[in-house]
N, C-alpha and C positions, 0 to 999 in steps of 0.2 A: 518146388522148382518147375520150370516150364515143361509141359508135355503136350505134344501136338497130335491130334487124332483126325486124319483125313481132312486136313484143312485146305480150303480153297480161298485164296485172297483175290480181291479185285474191287470193282465198283459196280453197283447195280447187279446186272447179270453177266457182266464181262469178267471172266476169270483170267487173271494174270499168271497164276502159278498154283500148283497143287502139291501139298506136302502130306505124305502118308503117315508114317509113324516116326516121330522125331522127338528126342528129349535133349534138354540142356543140362549138363552136369555142373556141379559146383566148381568154381574156379577156372572154368574154361574161357579161353580167349578165341572167339569165333569171328572171322571176317566174312562179310556178305558181299558178294561180287555179282556184277551183271551190267549190261549196257543200260543206258537211260531208257526208261519206259518199261522195264521188265518187272518192276514191282518191289524194288528194295525198300523204298520208303513206305510203301503200302504194307509190306510184311512187318516192318518195325512198328508201325502205328497200330496194326492189328494186334501184335503182341502186347502193346502198351494198353490196349483196350480203348483206344481213341476211335476206332472204326470197327464196324461189325464184319466178320468174315462172310463170304458168299455162302459157304457151307463149312461144316466141321466145327472144331472147337480148339481153342487155346486154353489149357488149364494151368493154373498157378497153384501149387500145393494142393492139387486134386480138385480145385474149384474153378469153374469158368472165369476167366480173368475179368470179364465185364460185370460179373456179379459181386466183385469185391467193392465195398464202399471206397470212394475216392481217397480218403485219408489213409485207410488201411492199405490200399494198393500202392500209394506213394511210399509206404514204409518197406515195400517189397520190390518195386520197380522204379528205377530212376531213368529219365529220358534227357538226352542232350541233343539239340538240333543244330543245324548249320547256322541258323539265323543269328545275327549279332544281337546280343541282349540289350534292350533299352533300359538302363538301370539308373539314369540320372547321375547324381553326384555321390554315388556309393563308393566306399572304400572296399578293397578286396575282402577284408575280414567280415564286413557286413554282408556282402553277397554270399560268401560261403556259409555264414550262419543262417541264411535263409533256407538252407537245406534242412534245417531242423524243424521247419514249420509243421510237418506231419505229426510231430510229437508234442508241440507246445500247447495245444488246445486253443480255445477261442481267444485267450488273452494275448497269445503270441510271446509271452515272457519266457526268456531263456534262463535256464538254470546254469550253475557252474559246470555241471556235467555236459550240458548241451554245448557250451562254449569250448570245453575240452575236446569234445568229439569233433567239432568243426576245425579246431586247431590241428588235430591229428590228421584230418582229411587233407588239409593244405600241406602238411608235412609229407603225406604219402605221395603227393605229386611233385615234391621238392619245390614248393612254392612259398616257403616261409618268408623269403626275402621280398615277396610281393605284398605282404600282409597289409601295409599301410598305404599302398599306392591307390590312387583313384582308378576305378575300372576303365574309365574312358581314356586313361593315359597308357593302357597296356597295348603291346603289339598283339596281332592276331593269335600268334602262338601262345603268348602268355595268357590271353583271355580264355582260350580253350582249355588251358591247364586249370585255370580258376573254375571254369564251368564243370570240369570233371571233379574238382574238389567239392564243389557244391553238391553234385550228385552223390559223391561218397559220403557226405555229411548226412544224407538220408539213411545211411546204413542199409542199403538195399540188398536183396539177394541177386538181382539182375540189373545191369546197366545196358541201355539201348542207345547207341550213338549213331546219328544219321549224317554221314559224310562230314564229320566235323573237321577233317583235315583238307577239305576241298580247296580252300583258298590260301593254304599255307605254303611257304617255300619248302624245299626239300629237307633242309636240316630240321625245321620245325615238324614236318610230317614224320620224320624218323624218330624224333624225340617223343612226340605224342604217342606214336604207336608203341614204342618201347616202354613208355610209362604205363600204358594200358595193359600190356602183357605182364609187366611186373606187378601191378596192382591186382590183377586177376589171380596170379599165382600166390601172392603173399597174403591177400585178404580173404580169398575164397569167393569173392564176388564174380559171378559169371558176366562176361562182357561180350556183347555182340555189336560189332562195328561195321556199318556199311561203308564201302570205300571204292574209289576208282583206281587206287594205287595197287595194281595187281601184283607186281614184283615184290613190293614191300610186304603185302599181305601174305604172299606165299612164304616169305622168310620168317614172319613173326607169328602167324596164327597157329593155334592148336588144331583147329578145324576150318575148313572152307565150306561155306554155303554158296553155291553157284546157281544163278538163275540164267540159264543159257537161251531161254526163249521157248516159244511153243508150249507154254504152261508147265515146263519141266522144272524140277528142283534136284540138285545134286549135292550130296553131303559126304564129306570124307576128309582124311588127312590131306594136307596140301600136296604132298608127293603123289598120293593115289589119284587125286583129282587131276593133277597135271599129266600123269602117265596115261590116264584114260583117254586123253585127247579132247576132253570136254572144254578146256580153256581155249584151245585153238578153234573149236567149233563155235564157241560163243563170241570170240573177239576177232578172229582172223578176217582180214580184208584183202582186196585184190592186190594191194601193194605192201601188206604188213602181215607177218605170221608169227605165231608163238613157237619158239624153237625149244623142243624137248632137250636138246643137247646142251644149250646154254642157259635155259630157264628164263629167257627174256624175249622181248619182241624184236624181230629183225625185218628189214625191208626185203621184199620179194621182187626179184628181177632176173632176167636171163643173165647167167654168169658171163662176165667178160673173159674169163679164163680160170684156170685152176692154179693156185699157188701153194707152195709148202714153206712154212715158217720155220727156219732153223734157229730158234731162239727159245730160251726158257724163262720162267719167272714173269714178273710184271711186263717187261719189255715185249715178250712173246705174246702175252694176252692182248696188249693194246695194239701191237702191230697187226695181229689177227683181226681185231675189231676194225682197224682202218681199212684193211683189205676187203672185208665184208661190206663196209660202207661204200667202197668204191665199186662194188659189184663183182668181186672175185669170190670164188668158192675155195675153201681151204682143204687141202689134201692131207691125209694122215701120214704119208711118206713121200720122199722126193721122187721116186719113179712114177708116182701117180700124178705128178704136177707138170704144168707147162713150164714153170720156172720156179726157182728157189731164191728166197731172200734170207740172207745170213746176218745174224747179229754179230757185230764186231765190238771191240772195246769202246770205241768212241762214236759208233754209228751203225749203219746198215749197208750191206753190199747186195746189189742187184745188177745183173747183166754186165758184170765186170766193173761197175762204177760204184763209187763210195758216196753215201748220203749221210750227212751228220745228224739229221732228225727225221722222224716219221713224216713230218710235213713236207720236207723237200723230196723224200721218196714218193709221197703221194702225188706231188705235182708231176714228177717224172712218169709215174704210172698212168696218169690221166692222158698223157701224150703218146702212150704205147700203141 
């Protein structure tokens, strides 16, 4: 498995980040986060042995990763990139079976066992229904699912995935992330996913690796990393902050007032979000608030007036 010893990543003499003593355990799902330019892709490519570290070493099963012959390394480390694969007129099953190339020798001939392993890899990502489709006919989400299956067909110890959800819609991002977590836990393959989807990563990952800038590297459980304030330090902007109380990003502005939401359940949650979007701060009790909004059976009451929807209430509040 991967072990990192005083690793410095970067290009030439430029150091992007320094990792002291880090190990990757079997079956972990790790999300790698950081702003553009902080070294996420560089770190994954260093792990894969594609580029040399500035200093230090990445060891795979006790041996420097770049010392492994390419074919042997491919049996241990699989890499999936953001780039759309140029595969011509291949069907899905043919692309997935290409993951067996590190095992087939110079002839490239597949055995019955190779084909069974590839079929199982496609099943692990719930992609059997795609088997006979042409790869060029797949949606972006389906294509990434197939590329993960191809990587699994290599039977690696570690999978490195570089922002493979970057161009997917929200349902596809959730599906792919959930699939990766499931695969890691069920197969024992360690998966490291670089991502820009911070909130989804915090909900799904076993560990967070954060590159907050200035050459630093933070490693920990999602909850510990969030509570440390490092996420806000890495991503907060003048008009946007990471809220520890909600676990999501919120706009930052001078509050227009303080409101108390007298409502429970989903209605109270979404009413609170609407008020924050409009620039109001939420109070924990009515005496702390400038005004109270009460949830009624068919709508909301504010200032003695009834509003049937949050939208109509929001319009009234903007004129306050």
